[in-house]
C-alpha positions in Angstrom: 92.6 97.0 85.5 95.8 96.2 87.5 95.4 92.4 86.8 95.2 92.9 83.1 98.0 95.5 83.1 100.4 93.0 84.8 99.7 90.3 82.2 100.0 92.9 79.4 103.5 93.9 80.6 104.6 90.3 81.2 103.5 89.4 77.7 105.5 92.4 76.4 108.7 91.1 78.0 108.2 87.6 76.6 107.6 88.7 73.1 110.9 90.6 72.9 113.2 87.7 73.8 114.3 86.6 70.3 117.8 87.1 69.0 121.4 85.7 68.8 123.5 84.4 71.7 126.4 86.9 71.4 125.9 89.7 73.8 127.4 93.2 74.5 128.0 93.3 78.2 128.1 96.5 80.4 128.6 96.7 84.1 128.5 99.9 86.2 128.5 101.1 89.8 127.6 104.5 91.3 127.3 106.5 94.5 124.6 109.0 95.2 124.9 111.6 97.9 122.4 114.4 98.8 119.4 115.4 100.8 115.7 116.1 100.3 112.6 117.2 102.4 112.0 113.7 103.8 115.6 112.4 104.2 116.1 114.0 107.6 119.6 115.1 106.6 122.3 113.9 104.3 122.0 110.5 102.8 124.2 108.2 100.7 123.2 105.4 98.4 125.1 103.0 96.2 123.9 100.9 93.2 125.2 98.1 91.0 124.0 97.6 87.4 124.4 95.0 84.7 123.3 95.3 81.0 123.3 92.8 78.2 122.7 93.8 74.5 121.8 90.7 72.4 121.3 91.7 68.8 118.2 94.1 68.9 117.4 93.2 72.5 118.7 94.9 75.7 118.2 93.6 79.2 119.3 95.7 82.2 119.0 95.1 85.9 120.2 96.9 89.0 120.1 97.0 92.8 120.3 99.8 95.3 121.8 99.9 98.8 121.4 102.6 101.5 124.7 103.4 103.1 123.4 106.3 105.2 119.7 107.1 105.5 116.7 107.0 107.9 115.6 103.8 106.2 116.4 100.7 108.4 116.8 98.6 105.2 120.2 98.1 103.6 118.9 96.7 100.4 116.3 99.3 99.3 115.4 98.9 95.6 115.7 96.8 92.5 115.0 97.5 88.8 114.6 95.4 85.7 114.3 96.8 82.1 114.0 94.9 78.8 114.0 96.7 75.5 113.8 95.8 71.8 114.8 98.0 68.9 112.5 98.4 65.9 113.0 100.1 62.5 110.0 101.4 60.6 111.2 102.9 57.4 114.0 105.2 58.5 112.5 105.7 62.0 114.4 103.7 64.7 113.1 103.4 68.2 113.3 101.1 71.2 110.2 99.7 73.0 110.9 99.1 76.7 109.3 97.3 79.6 110.2 98.4 83.1 109.8 97.0 86.6 110.9 98.8 89.7 110.5 97.7 93.3 111.4 100.3 96.0 111.6 99.7 99.8 111.8 103.3 100.6 110.3 102.9 104.2 109.5 100.1 106.6 105.7 100.6 106.6 105.3 101.2 102.8 106.9 99.6 99.7 106.3 100.8 96.1 106.3 98.9 92.8 106.1 100.3 89.3 105.3 98.5 86.1 105.9 100.6 82.9 106.0 100.6 79.1 107.8 103.3 77.2 109.3 104.3 73.9 113.0 105.3 73.8 114.2 107.4 70.8 117.9 108.2 70.5 119.3 110.6 68.0 122.8 112.2 67.5 122.3 114.8 70.2 118.9 114.1 71.7 117.2 111.3 73.7 113.4 111.2 74.2 111.4 108.8 76.4 107.7 108.7 76.7 105.4 106.1 78.2 103.0 105.1 81.0 103.4 103.2 84.3 101.2 101.5 86.9 102.2 102.3 90.5 101.3 100.3 93.6 101.8 101.3 97.2 102.1 98.1 99.4 101.4 98.4 103.2 103.8 96.0 104.9 103.0 93.7 107.8 104.8 96.2 110.1 102.8 99.1 108.7 99.5 97.2 109.2 100.4 96.4 112.8 101.8 99.9 113.7 98.9 101.9 112.2 96.1 99.3 112.7 95.2 99.2 109.0 92.4 96.8 108.1 91.6 97.7 104.5 93.2 99.3 101.4 96.6 97.5 102.1 97.5 98.1 98.4 96.8 101.5 96.7 96.8 101.6 92.9 97.7 104.5 90.5 97.2 103.6 86.9 98.3 105.2 83.6 100.9 107.6 85.1 103.0 109.5 82.6 106.7 108.8 82.1 108.9 111.3 80.2 112.5 112.3 79.5 113.9 115.0 77.3 117.7 115.0 77.1 120.3 117.0 75.0 123.9 115.9 74.7 126.6 118.3 73.4 128.5 115.5 71.6 127.3 112.3 69.9 126.7 109.4 72.3 129.9 107.4 71.3 132.2 110.4 71.7 135.2 110.1 74.1 133.6 112.8 76.4 130.2 114.3 76.6 128.1 116.9 78.6 124.3 116.8 78.7 121.2 118.0 80.4 117.8 116.6 80.8 114.4 117.1 82.4 112.5 114.0 83.4 110.4 112.3 86.1 112.3 109.0 86.0 115.6 107.9 87.5 117.3 104.5 88.2 114.9 103.4 91.0 112.4 106.2 91.0 109.4 107.4 89.0 108.1 110.8 90.2 104.6 112.2 89.8 104.2 113.9 86.4 104.1 117.3 88.1 107.5 116.8 89.9 110.2 116.8 87.1 113.8 116.5 87.9 116.6 118.5 86.2 119.9 116.7 85.6 123.3 118.0 84.4 125.7 115.2 83.5 129.2 114.6 82.1 131.2 111.6 81.2 134.8 110.8 80.1 136.1 107.6 78.6 139.5 107.0 80.3 140.3 103.8 78.3 138.6 101.4 75.9 136.5 99.6 78.5 136.3 102.2 81.3 134.1 105.4 81.4 133.7 107.8 84.4 130.6 109.9 84.8 129.2 112.6 87.1 125.6 113.8 87.5 124.0 116.6 89.4 120.3 116.3 90.1 117.8 119.0 91.3 114.4 117.6 92.5 111.4 119.9 92.4 108.0 119.8 94.0 105.0 120.8 92.0 106.9 122.6 89.2 104.0 122.0 86.7 101.4 123.2 89.2 100.5 126.7 90.2 102.8 126.6 93.2 106.4 125.2 92.7 109.0 124.6 95.3 112.3 122.9 96.2 112.3 119.2 97.2 116.0 118.1 97.1 119.2 117.5 95.3 121.8 114.8 95.0 125.2 114.2 93.3 126.1 111.0 91.5 129.4 109.6 90.4 130.2 106.3 88.9 132.2 104.1 86.6 131.1 102.0 83.6 133.0 98.9 82.4 132.2 97.7 78.9 134.5 94.9 77.7 132.8 94.5 74.3 131.1 91.5 72.6 131.0 88.3 74.6 130.1 85.0 72.8 
Protein backbone atom coordinates (compact mmCIF):
# COMPACT_ATOMS: atom_id res chain seq x y z
CA UNK A 1 0.00 0.00 0.00
CA UNK A 2 2.77 2.48 0.95
CA UNK A 3 4.76 1.70 -2.21
CA UNK A 4 1.83 2.41 -4.49
CA UNK A 5 0.89 5.52 -2.50
CA UNK A 6 4.35 7.04 -2.98
CA UNK A 7 4.24 6.54 -6.74
CA UNK A 8 0.71 7.91 -6.89
CA UNK A 9 1.76 11.14 -5.17
CA UNK A 10 4.95 11.48 -7.24
CA UNK A 11 2.87 11.11 -10.41
CA UNK A 12 0.47 13.73 -9.04
CA UNK A 13 3.33 16.22 -8.66
CA UNK A 14 4.69 15.57 -12.18
CA UNK A 15 1.34 15.99 -13.93
CA UNK A 16 0.81 19.45 -12.44
CA UNK A 17 3.99 21.03 -13.83
CA UNK A 18 2.71 22.69 -16.97
CA UNK A 19 2.44 26.47 -17.47
CA UNK A 20 4.23 29.72 -18.36
CA UNK A 21 7.65 30.82 -17.12
CA UNK A 22 6.54 34.11 -15.48
CA UNK A 23 6.12 33.57 -11.75
CA UNK A 24 4.58 35.36 -8.78
CA UNK A 25 7.22 35.09 -6.04
CA UNK A 26 6.57 35.26 -2.30
CA UNK A 27 9.10 34.91 0.53
CA UNK A 28 8.31 34.77 4.25
CA UNK A 29 9.89 34.16 7.64
CA UNK A 30 8.34 33.58 11.05
CA UNK A 31 9.13 32.86 14.70
CA UNK A 32 7.11 30.44 16.88
CA UNK A 33 7.26 30.54 20.67
CA UNK A 34 5.28 28.41 23.13
CA UNK A 35 5.13 25.16 25.05
CA UNK A 36 3.32 21.84 25.11
CA UNK A 37 3.14 18.65 27.16
CA UNK A 38 6.28 17.17 25.59
CA UNK A 39 8.45 20.29 25.09
CA UNK A 40 9.77 20.26 28.69
CA UNK A 41 9.31 24.01 28.97
CA UNK A 42 9.33 27.01 26.67
CA UNK A 43 10.54 26.45 23.08
CA UNK A 44 11.30 28.74 20.14
CA UNK A 45 11.33 27.81 16.45
CA UNK A 46 12.04 29.73 13.27
CA UNK A 47 11.13 28.96 9.66
CA UNK A 48 11.83 30.27 6.16
CA UNK A 49 9.43 29.91 3.20
CA UNK A 50 9.49 30.46 -0.55
CA UNK A 51 6.47 30.32 -2.87
CA UNK A 52 6.23 30.50 -6.67
CA UNK A 53 2.93 30.98 -8.54
CA UNK A 54 3.34 30.03 -12.22
CA UNK A 55 0.05 30.53 -14.09
CA UNK A 56 -2.28 27.96 -12.44
CA UNK A 57 0.55 26.21 -10.61
CA UNK A 58 1.87 26.99 -7.13
CA UNK A 59 5.07 25.55 -5.64
CA UNK A 60 5.94 26.19 -2.00
CA UNK A 61 8.80 25.05 0.18
CA UNK A 62 9.94 25.72 3.72
CA UNK A 63 12.47 24.76 6.39
CA UNK A 64 12.27 24.89 10.18
CA UNK A 65 15.00 25.49 12.78
CA UNK A 66 14.84 24.96 16.55
CA UNK A 67 16.33 27.93 18.39
CA UNK A 68 15.40 26.68 21.88
CA UNK A 69 14.08 23.16 22.51
CA UNK A 70 14.91 19.73 23.94
CA UNK A 71 15.72 18.54 20.42
CA UNK A 72 19.46 18.26 19.73
CA UNK A 73 18.93 19.06 16.04
CA UNK A 74 19.06 22.66 14.78
CA UNK A 75 17.42 21.85 11.43
CA UNK A 76 14.22 20.04 12.40
CA UNK A 77 11.76 19.99 9.48
CA UNK A 78 11.18 20.59 5.78
CA UNK A 79 8.01 20.92 3.74
CA UNK A 80 7.19 20.92 0.02
CA UNK A 81 3.79 21.66 -1.51
CA UNK A 82 2.70 21.75 -5.15
CA UNK A 83 -0.77 22.83 -6.22
CA UNK A 84 -2.69 23.36 -9.43
CA UNK A 85 -5.91 25.34 -9.85
CA UNK A 86 -8.85 23.82 -11.73
CA UNK A 87 -12.14 25.29 -12.90
CA UNK A 88 -15.19 23.06 -13.42
CA UNK A 89 -18.05 25.24 -14.57
CA UNK A 90 -18.06 28.05 -11.99
CA UNK A 91 -16.47 25.89 -9.29
CA UNK A 92 -12.78 26.72 -8.74
CA UNK A 93 -10.50 24.68 -6.50
CA UNK A 94 -6.83 23.81 -6.08
CA UNK A 95 -5.51 20.24 -5.95
CA UNK A 96 -2.41 19.97 -3.76
CA UNK A 97 0.33 17.44 -3.14
CA UNK A 98 2.19 17.70 0.16
CA UNK A 99 5.45 16.31 1.57
CA UNK A 100 6.62 16.97 5.15
CA UNK A 101 9.70 15.55 6.86
CA UNK A 102 9.96 16.20 10.61
CA UNK A 103 13.05 15.45 12.76
CA UNK A 104 11.18 16.02 16.02
CA UNK A 105 13.47 13.75 18.07
CA UNK A 106 16.79 11.94 17.73
CA UNK A 107 15.39 8.36 17.92
CA UNK A 108 12.34 8.92 15.65
CA UNK A 109 11.74 10.94 12.48
CA UNK A 110 8.38 11.38 10.78
CA UNK A 111 7.43 11.79 7.11
CA UNK A 112 4.02 12.70 5.67
CA UNK A 113 2.80 12.36 2.09
CA UNK A 114 -0.58 13.92 1.40
CA UNK A 115 -3.11 14.91 -1.24
CA UNK A 116 -5.80 17.47 -0.54
CA UNK A 117 -8.28 19.88 -2.08
CA UNK A 118 -8.05 23.60 -1.28
CA UNK A 119 -11.19 25.73 -1.80
CA UNK A 120 -10.91 29.50 -1.30
CA UNK A 121 -13.91 31.82 -1.26
CA UNK A 122 -14.38 35.49 -0.32
CA UNK A 123 -14.41 34.87 3.43
CA UNK A 124 -13.86 31.11 3.77
CA UNK A 125 -11.07 28.60 3.15
CA UNK A 126 -11.67 24.84 3.21
CA UNK A 127 -9.10 22.05 2.95
CA UNK A 128 -9.85 18.35 2.90
CA UNK A 129 -7.63 15.41 2.02
CA UNK A 130 -5.72 12.36 3.13
CA UNK A 131 -2.12 11.62 4.09
CA UNK A 132 0.22 8.69 4.65
CA UNK A 133 2.41 8.93 7.76
CA UNK A 134 5.65 7.03 8.41
CA UNK A 135 7.59 6.92 11.69
CA UNK A 136 11.26 6.13 11.00
CA UNK A 137 13.44 4.69 13.79
CA UNK A 138 16.89 6.23 13.32
CA UNK A 139 20.20 4.41 13.74
CA UNK A 140 20.57 6.08 17.13
CA UNK A 141 17.10 4.86 18.15
CA UNK A 142 17.85 1.32 16.99
CA UNK A 143 21.06 1.27 19.01
CA UNK A 144 19.70 2.91 22.19
CA UNK A 145 16.52 0.82 22.40
CA UNK A 146 17.85 -2.38 20.82
CA UNK A 147 15.18 -2.45 18.09
CA UNK A 148 15.44 -5.36 15.67
CA UNK A 149 12.15 -5.10 13.74
CA UNK A 150 9.42 -2.61 12.81
CA UNK A 151 11.95 0.15 12.14
CA UNK A 152 9.31 1.96 10.03
CA UNK A 153 5.72 2.27 11.24
CA UNK A 154 3.04 3.14 8.68
CA UNK A 155 -0.25 4.99 9.09
CA UNK A 156 -2.32 5.15 5.90
CA UNK A 157 -5.32 7.25 4.85
CA UNK A 158 -5.26 9.75 7.72
CA UNK A 159 -7.69 12.66 7.37
CA UNK A 160 -6.49 16.24 6.71
CA UNK A 161 -8.88 19.15 7.26
CA UNK A 162 -9.03 22.93 7.68
CA UNK A 163 -12.04 25.22 8.10
CA UNK A 164 -11.18 28.94 8.17
CA UNK A 165 -13.22 32.15 8.28
CA UNK A 166 -11.74 35.58 7.44
CA UNK A 167 -13.45 38.85 8.37
CA UNK A 168 -12.27 40.58 5.18
CA UNK A 169 -11.57 39.31 1.63
CA UNK A 170 -8.09 37.78 1.23
CA UNK A 171 -6.55 40.73 -0.67
CA UNK A 172 -7.75 43.38 1.81
CA UNK A 173 -5.08 45.59 3.44
CA UNK A 174 -5.79 44.03 6.85
CA UNK A 175 -7.60 40.91 7.98
CA UNK A 176 -8.58 38.86 11.02
CA UNK A 177 -9.51 35.19 10.85
CA UNK A 178 -9.99 32.03 12.84
CA UNK A 179 -9.68 28.36 11.90
CA UNK A 180 -9.92 24.82 13.19
CA UNK A 181 -7.52 22.34 11.61
CA UNK A 182 -5.18 19.42 12.18
CA UNK A 183 -2.47 20.71 9.81
CA UNK A 184 0.20 23.40 10.22
CA UNK A 185 3.43 24.32 8.44
CA UNK A 186 5.43 21.23 9.46
CA UNK A 187 2.84 19.25 11.38
CA UNK A 188 -0.14 17.01 10.70
CA UNK A 189 -1.96 16.04 13.88
CA UNK A 190 -4.19 13.03 14.41
CA UNK A 191 -7.76 13.66 13.24
CA UNK A 192 -9.00 13.72 16.86
CA UNK A 193 -6.53 16.45 17.90
CA UNK A 194 -7.62 19.66 16.13
CA UNK A 195 -5.87 22.98 16.66
CA UNK A 196 -7.65 26.33 16.98
CA UNK A 197 -5.97 29.33 15.39
CA UNK A 198 -6.70 33.06 15.70
CA UNK A 199 -4.76 35.14 13.18
CA UNK A 200 -4.35 38.70 11.97
CA UNK A 201 -2.32 40.42 9.26
CA UNK A 202 -1.61 43.95 8.05
CA UNK A 203 -0.06 45.11 4.77
CA UNK A 204 2.39 47.85 5.74
CA UNK A 205 3.47 48.53 2.11
CA UNK A 206 2.98 47.07 -1.35
CA UNK A 207 5.48 44.19 -0.95
CA UNK A 208 5.48 43.76 2.86
CA UNK A 209 2.85 42.18 5.12
CA UNK A 210 3.11 41.51 8.87
CA UNK A 211 1.10 38.75 10.51
CA UNK A 212 0.43 37.31 13.94
CA UNK A 213 -1.13 33.98 14.96
CA UNK A 214 -2.18 32.43 18.26
CA UNK A 215 -2.55 28.62 18.33
CA UNK A 216 -4.22 26.38 20.90
CA UNK A 217 -3.38 22.66 20.65
CA UNK A 218 -5.83 20.15 22.10
CA UNK A 219 -5.57 16.47 22.96
CA UNK A 220 -8.49 14.21 22.13
CA UNK A 221 -11.06 16.96 21.49
CA UNK A 222 -13.07 14.68 19.22
CA UNK A 223 -12.92 11.78 21.69
CA UNK A 224 -14.97 11.29 24.85
CA UNK A 225 -12.16 12.79 26.94
CA UNK A 226 -10.60 16.10 25.84
CA UNK A 227 -7.67 17.96 27.30
CA UNK A 228 -5.02 20.65 26.87
CA UNK A 229 -1.83 19.84 24.94
CA UNK A 230 -0.12 23.16 24.30
CA UNK A 231 -0.06 26.61 22.73
CA UNK A 232 2.27 28.76 20.69
CA UNK A 233 2.40 32.27 19.25
CA UNK A 234 3.65 33.02 15.75
CA UNK A 235 4.75 36.30 14.21
CA UNK A 236 6.26 36.83 10.79
CA UNK A 237 6.68 38.92 7.67
CA UNK A 238 5.77 38.22 4.03
CA UNK A 239 7.62 39.83 1.10
CA UNK A 240 5.77 39.67 -2.22
CA UNK A 241 7.56 41.70 -4.93
CA UNK A 242 5.09 40.79 -7.70
CA UNK A 243 5.47 39.10 -11.08
CA UNK A 244 9.02 38.05 -12.05
CA UNK A 245 9.76 37.05 -15.66
